[in-house]
C-alpha positions, 0 to 999 in steps of 0.5 A: 987819388987812388984812396978816394977812386976805390972807396968811390968804387967800393961804394958803388959796387955795395950800391948795385949790390943792394940793388939787385938783392932788393930786385930778387927780393921783390920778385920772391914777394910777388910770386910767392910759392910759385917757382919755375922758368918753363916758358909757359911761366914767363908768359905768365909772369909776363902777363901778370905784370901787364895785368896787375896796374890795371884796375880790370877783373880777372878770371882765372882758370886751370886745373886744380893745383896750377896755383890759381890763388899764388897767382891771384895774389900775384896781381894784387902785390905787383898792383897799385892796391899792394897797401890794402886787404887781400881776400880769399874766399872759395865759394866752393866752400860755404853754403848756398844759404850763407852764400850772400850773406858771406859776400855783401854782408848782413844786418841785424834781424835779416834771418834767424840768428843774425844778431849782430851787423857783419861786414861781407866780405865785399866790405872786407876787402875794400881798397884792396881784392877780392880773390872769389876761388871756384867762382862758378859754384856761386849759386844763381840767386848770388850772381844777380847781385854779385853782377850789379857788384861788379857794374856799380861798384856797390853793394846791399847787404842782407836786410838792408835797404841803403846801399853801399859803395865799394872799391875792390878789384875782382879776381876770380877763379875756376878749373871747369870749363866756364864756358860751357858753365855758361852754355849749361846755365849755370852761370850767368853769361853777363856775369862771365863776360864781367868777370871773363874781362882779362883770361889767364888761362894758367897751364898745367 
């Protein structure tokens, strides 16, 4: 009857509107404040859509202020790890003497001031994603252990004798010329190749 037809059409239109709203909301949640419709940003979105479902390590490069952390968050939100934690750390803001403890944790008594066991950022990000901003600032002494954490998916806390398995997707970023950092000896070449599994260069 005409009344039934109106009702069915009305429900279909409502359902279609809800689906559109849901899709738009998902896009806003995924991309946060990364707003724009330039061709370069469109290509970036396509890259993130391809990269996010994988478990590969990603290296994001670009000038300061181009949204490297926003891209890292988008990768996490679009990945199967979205329900897990997203842990972000600026490696350039951590003193060299504390870097190893911050990343991997320490056991009580490992050094002066270590009054309790502490989990590091790798353990805090277990099941999710760890974003290492300004990764070229990680000191050489810690780069070896970072490389092992990527390769073996396990870490060892400072002062501990046991290895701990971790399930973390690593996303790194730098505003420096990473290849130049390798050439200058600031970044280990083997670590660079591990970090650079999927490179993303952000537009200015």
